[in-house]
N, C-alpha and C positions, 0 to 999 in steps of 0.2 A: 306693236302696242296700240295702233290706231284701231285694230279689230276689237282687242279687248277693251277699249274704251268706249267703243260704241255697245258691246255686250253689256258692259257695267251700267251704261246709261239706259239701255233698253230693259234690263232687269229692274231697275230703280223705277222708271217710268210704269212698268208693268204693276208693280205693287202700290205706286203712290195713287193713281188714277181711281182705282175702285173706292177709295176711301175718302176722296176729295168732297164728298157730299157731308161728311161728320165733320163740321166745322166746329172748332172751339174758340177760335177767335177769327170772326168773319173775315175773309180774304187775307189773312194772315198765317193761320195755324190750323191744323186739323189731326184727327187722330192718324198716327202715322207708324203701321207695323214695317213700312218700308225703311224705317230707321235703321234696321239691321244690315242693309245692304251695302252702304258705303264703307263700314269697316270690314266687311266682308269681302268685298272687292279689293279694298286696300291690302289686306294681308295675302291675297292671292295675286293681285295683278299690280301692285304698287302704284306708281305714278297713273298708270291707266285707270285704276280705279278712283283716284283723286278726281281726275278730268271727267270721268264718267258720272260720278256722283254730281258735280257741278252742273254739267250739261243735263243730265237727267233731270235734276231739280228744276232747272229752267224750263224744260220742255213740260214738266209736269204743271208747272205755274199757268200755261196757256190753257189748262181745263178748270180753272176758277180762281187763282189766287195771282195771277199776273199783275204786276204794279211797279212802282218806283222801288219798292223794298226787295223786288227781285234780284236786283244787282247784288245785295248784301246777302240774299240767299245763295246766290252763286258762289260768292267768296266763303261763306260759312260752311256750305257742303262741300267745296273743295278741301278746305281744311279738315272736315269731318272725314274725308277720303283719304287723305294726306298723312295725317299726323299718325293713325294707328300703327301702321306699318314701320315708321320711322321711329316712334317710341319704343315699340316693342323689339326692334332690332337692337337698340342701344341697351335693353336690359336683359334680354334672353335670346337663345338661339331659335330658328324658325323650324320646329319639328312637331307641327301640330297632329296630336292624335290622342285618342281617350286614356292612354297610359302615360302621357307626358308629366313630368315632376310638378309638384304644386307651385314651385317657382315660375313655371311657365304659365300656368293657368292664371296666377295673381299678375303676372305681366301682362298677359292677354285683357283681363278685365280692366286694368288699371289703364291700359293704353286707350281701350274703348271710353272708358268713363271720362277721361281727360278730353278726348277729341268732342265728345258729346256735349260736353260743358263748353268747350271753345265754339263749336256751331252755335249754341244758343246764344251766347254772348255776342258774338259778331252781328247775327240777324237782329237781335233786340236791340243793341245799340244803334245799329244802322238805321231802322226803321222809325226809332224814338228820335234819331238827331235830324232826320228830314221832315219829321212831324206827320208821318202817316198812321201812327195808332190811334185806335178809336178812343174817344173822350174817356171812357171809363176803364181803360186798360193802360197798365204803367209799364215801363222798362221791366220792373221786378217780375210782373205778372207773367209777360210774354218769355222772359228769359227762363224764368222757373218751370213753365209748361213745356218749352221745347227740351230743356234739360232733362225734365222727367220723362217725357216721351220718348227721348233717344236712349235713356238709360234703360228704360223699361224694356224695350224691343232690342236695344243693342246688346246689353249685357247677357240677356237670355237666350235670344234666337241666334245672335251671330256665332258665339263659341259652339253651340250645338251643330249648326250647319257646317262650320268651318272643320271641325275635327271629323265629321263624317264624310265629307268630299275631299279633302286636302291630298290625300294620297293619290286619289285618282287624277285630281288635275296636276300634281306634281309628275306623275308618271306620263301625263300626255304633254309634258313640255311647256305649258302654259304658265306656269309661275313666273314671276316677274325676274327672280333671279337668274332663270335660264335664258331670259331675253335681253337683259341689260346689264351692264357692269355695275357692281355694288361696292361703294365704299366702305371702308371699315369706319366704326364709330369711335370717336375720341372724346376728349374732355369737352370740347366745344358741344357736343350732342347733349351731355349731361347739364350743362349751364343753360342750353336752351331749353330743356325740359323744366330746370328751375325758374327760368322766367317765365314759362307758360304757367306754372302752377301760382307764381306771385301774381301774375295777371289775372287769373281765375279768382284767386282769393280777393283781389281788390274789386272785381267786377260784379261777382257773385256773392262773396262774403259780405263785404261792406255795403254792397249795393240791397242786402236783404236785412239791414239794419232795421230795426221798428221807427216807424215814420216820425214819433216824438224825438227820437235820437237824431234822426237825419235833420229835422226843423232846428234842433239845438245847435247842430254842427254847420247849419247853412246850407244843406246837401239836398234840399227838397227840389221837386221838378227838374229843370234842364240842368240845374248845378249839379246834381247827382251825376248826370252823363259827363260833364265837362271836367268835374273835379275827381271823380273815382273812376267810372267806366272808362272814359277816354284814355287815361294812363295805363290802365288795365289792359285794354285792347292793344295799345302800342307794345306793352311787354309780350304779349302773346304773338303779335306779328314778328318781333324781333326774335323771339324764341323758336318761333316756326321756321324762320330762314336758317337760324344757326343749328338747328337740328339735322 
């Protein structure tokens, strides 16, 4: 698993660095086609993919975006590489191919989408909390951009690559099911998914309320993070543990 962690990190870094110069939010976010790698390595390598995403993102930060927010980038990318395979296993069987049933495709896309949003929420909440967001950038702006980027590349590139190479990786004995014991999912896993979805609804859903509505509710500025995003993040973390 250590080798697979290194492979996952290397793949992530290799695709991160060439696009570091396309900064969307200086020092915090860039165009990132590499967003397809964490869920891809998650489905293939399980926990190794999660640690590879976390360390790969940290290494990539040394090439232009390293700062206090990198700690939250580490956690956010870990979950981006951890949740896809955990959520997918709770919903469907792992038999990735072009001819797999529609249920498998939907479970695949759903697990990527949920993980993409979680990654964005953790990072945006963290950097907003410690006050390193640029003056003209809000939590909402950063969270929405990271979510959009992750969805754009994760939902399209990851499934296409996965179904193309899965049989080869499986025959090579490198899939995580061949290397570690895998527990069966139970009701606790589904409860964890529900908590994560509730956390996303709070953090992204209410967080995207129009500003006049936020002002009326007293949720402008830092109050938004404390009153809505904070509890949402807590639900996400609890759900991630349960799943």
